[in-house]
C-alpha positions as CSV (number, residue, x, y, z in Angstrom):
1,M,19.9,-0.9,26.3
2,M,16.9,-3.2,26.0
3,S,17.4,-6.7,24.8
4,E,16.5,-7.6,21.2
5,H,14.0,-10.3,20.2
6,P,16.3,-13.3,19.4
7,A,14.7,-13.8,15.9
8,Y,15.4,-10.1,14.9
9,P,18.6,-9.0,16.6
10,G,19.2,-6.3,14.0
11,T,16.0,-4.2,14.7
12,S,17.8,-1.7,16.8
13,A,20.6,-1.3,14.2
14,E,18.0,-1.1,11.4
15,F,16.1,1.6,13.3
16,D,19.3,3.6,13.9
17,A,20.3,3.3,10.2
18,V,16.9,4.7,9.1
19,I,17.0,7.5,11.6
20,A,20.6,8.4,10.5
21,R,19.3,8.7,6.9
22,C,16.4,10.8,7.9
23,R,18.6,13.0,10.2
24,E,21.0,13.6,7.3
25,I,18.1,15.0,5.2
26,F,17.1,17.1,8.2
27,I,20.6,18.5,8.5
28,R,20.9,19.2,4.8
29,K,17.6,21.0,4.8
30,A,18.6,23.0,7.9
31,S,21.7,24.1,5.9
32,D,19.4,25.3,3.0
33,Y,16.5,26.7,5.0
34,G,17.6,27.1,8.6
35,N,14.9,26.4,11.1
36,S,12.1,28.1,9.1
37,W,9.8,25.2,10.0
38,R,9.7,26.7,13.6
39,V,6.9,29.0,12.4
40,L,4.6,26.1,11.8
41,R,2.1,25.1,14.4
42,P,1.8,21.4,15.1
43,S,-1.5,21.3,13.1
44,A,0.4,22.6,10.0
45,L,2.9,19.8,10.5
46,T,0.1,17.3,10.9
47,D,-1.2,18.5,7.5
48,Q,2.3,18.1,6.0
49,I,2.5,14.6,7.2
50,Y,-1.0,13.9,5.8
51,I,0.1,15.2,2.4
52,K,3.1,12.8,2.3
53,A,1.0,9.8,3.5
54,S,-1.7,10.6,1.0
55,R,0.8,10.8,-1.8
56,I,2.2,7.4,-0.8
57,R,-1.3,5.9,-0.8
58,S,-2.0,7.4,-4.2
59,I,1.3,6.0,-5.7
60,Q,0.5,2.6,-4.2
61,Q,-3.0,2.6,-5.6
62,K,-2.0,3.9,-9.1
63,G,1.2,2.0,-9.3
64,L,3.1,4.9,-10.7
65,S,4.4,8.4,-9.9
66,R,4.5,11.3,-12.3
67,V,7.0,13.2,-10.0
68,D,10.4,11.6,-10.1
69,E,10.4,10.6,-6.4
70,G,9.3,7.3,-5.0
71,I,7.8,6.6,-1.6
72,I,11.0,6.3,0.3
73,P,11.6,10.1,0.4
74,E,8.0,10.5,1.5
75,F,8.3,8.1,4.4
76,M,11.6,9.9,5.4
77,G,9.7,13.2,5.3
78,I,7.0,11.7,7.5
79,V,9.7,10.8,10.1
80,N,11.2,14.3,10.0
81,Y,7.9,16.2,10.1
82,A,6.7,14.0,13.0
83,I,9.9,14.8,15.0
84,M,9.4,18.5,14.1
85,A,5.9,18.3,15.4
86,L,7.1,16.8,18.7
87,I,9.6,19.7,19.0
88,Q,6.8,22.2,18.3
89,C,4.5,20.6,20.9
90,E,7.3,21.2,23.5
91,Q,8.6,24.5,22.3
92,G,5.6,26.1,20.6
93,A,5.7,27.8,17.2
94,S,8.0,30.8,16.9
95,E,7.5,33.8,14.7
96,E,11.2,34.0,14.3
97,D,13.9,31.5,13.5
98,V,15.6,31.9,16.8
99,M,16.5,28.3,17.6
100,Q,20.1,27.5,17.1
101,T,20.7,24.8,14.5
102,E,22.6,22.7,17.1
103,E,19.7,22.9,19.5
104,S,17.3,21.7,16.8
105,F,19.7,18.7,16.2
106,R,19.8,18.0,19.9
107,L,16.0,18.0,20.1
108,Y,15.8,15.9,16.9
109,D,18.0,13.3,18.6
110,K,16.0,13.5,21.8
111,Y,12.7,12.6,20.1
112,A,14.3,10.0,17.8
113,M,15.7,8.3,20.9
114,E,12.3,8.5,22.7
115,A,10.6,6.9,19.6
116,K,13.2,4.1,19.6
117,R,12.6,3.5,23.3
118,L,8.9,3.2,22.6
119,M,9.5,0.9,19.6
120,E,11.7,-1.4,21.7
121,N,9.1,-1.7,24.4
122,K,6.2,-2.3,21.9
123,N,8.4,-4.8,20.0
124,H,8.9,-6.8,23.1
125,D,5.1,-6.9,23.8
126,Y,4.0,-7.4,20.2
127,D,6.8,-9.7,19.2
128,E,7.7,-7.6,16.1
129,A,4.3,-8.3,14.4
130,W,5.1,-5.3,12.2
131,R,7.5,-7.4,10.2
132,N,4.5,-9.3,8.8
133,M,2.7,-6.2,7.8
134,R,2.4,-4.8,4.3
135,I,3.9,-1.3,3.5
136,S,0.5,-0.2,2.4
137,S,-1.0,-1.2,5.8
138,L,1.8,0.7,7.7
139,N,0.9,3.8,5.6
140,D,-2.9,3.3,6.3
141,I,-2.2,3.2,10.0
142,I,-0.2,6.4,9.7
143,L,-3.2,8.0,7.9
144,M,-5.5,6.7,10.8
145,K,-3.1,8.2,13.4
146,L,-3.2,11.5,11.5
147,M,-7.0,11.5,11.6
148,R,-6.9,10.9,15.3
149,I,-4.4,13.8,15.7
150,K,-6.7,16.1,13.7
151,Q,-9.7,15.1,15.8
152,I,-7.7,15.8,19.0
153,E,-6.5,19.2,17.6
154,D,-10.0,20.1,16.6
155,H,-11.0,19.4,20.3
156,E,-8.1,21.7,21.5
157,G,-6.1,18.8,22.8
158,K,-8.8,17.4,25.0
159,T,-9.4,13.7,25.2
160,S,-11.5,11.5,27.5
161,V,-9.6,8.2,27.3
162,S,-7.2,8.5,24.3
163,E,-3.5,9.2,24.3
164,G,-2.7,12.8,23.2
165,V,-1.2,14.0,20.0
166,E,2.4,13.3,21.1
167,A,1.7,9.6,21.4
168,N,0.3,9.5,17.9
169,Y,3.3,11.4,16.5
170,Y,5.6,8.8,18.1
171,D,3.6,6.0,16.6
172,I,3.8,7.7,13.2
173,I,7.6,7.9,13.5
174,N,7.8,4.2,14.3
175,Y,5.4,3.1,11.6
176,A,7.3,5.2,9.0
177,V,10.6,3.7,10.2
178,F,9.1,0.2,9.9
179,A,8.0,1.0,6.3
180,L,11.5,2.3,5.5
181,I,13.1,-0.9,7.0
182,G,10.7,-3.0,4.9
183,L,11.4,-0.9,1.7
184,T,15.1,-1.1,2.2
185,S,14.8,-4.9,2.6
186,Q,12.8,-5.1,-0.6
187,E,15.4,-3.0,-2.4
188,T,18.2,-5.3,-1.3
189,S,16.2,-8.5,-2.1
190,G,14.7,-7.3,-5.3
191,R,11.1,-8.1,-4.3
192,K,8.1,-5.9,-4.2
193,E,5.2,-5.7,-1.7
C-alpha cells in the first residue's frame, strides 16, 4: 500500500468508502437489471456520463432541481458508468447478457482498484491539490475529459500524443470520487460550495 500524505491520512479510506457506496448501487442495479449494460458500446457509456455531468452543471447553475435527486447520485452514476466503460473497453460490447454477475463484480473491483492506485500516485505528485478545488470545477474537468473521449472516439481511438480513452475514464472516476468526498464533507459540516 502506498503511503498517505501526512496532512490527509484518510484519503485512502475516504476513497474506499465512496467506492463502496457506488458499488452497492452497482450491485443493486445488477439485481434489478442483470448486466443489460453489456450491450452498450463505450461511446454510449461516454454519452451516459455526459448526461449526468451536464445535469450536475445545470443544477449547479440554476441552483435547483425539479427531479427529486441531487447531484450525489449523479456523481455516483458517473463513477459506475466510467467503470462499466472500462470493462467494455476490455471486453467489448455484447449482444447478449452472458457475463456472470460475479464476473462483473470482479471486473468492477479490478477497475476501482486501478483508479485508486492512479489516485494515490497522482496525489503524491500533486500534493492533494484537488482538496482545494470547487465541486463545480471537478465537474467541469469531467466534462472536459468527456469531450476528449468523444474526440478520440470520433478518430477511432487514434491519438498522436494524448492518452487514450481509458486514461480519461480513470481520471473521470477519480474526479467524481473527489467530488463525492467533498460533498460528503459538506453534508457533515453543513456548509455549501
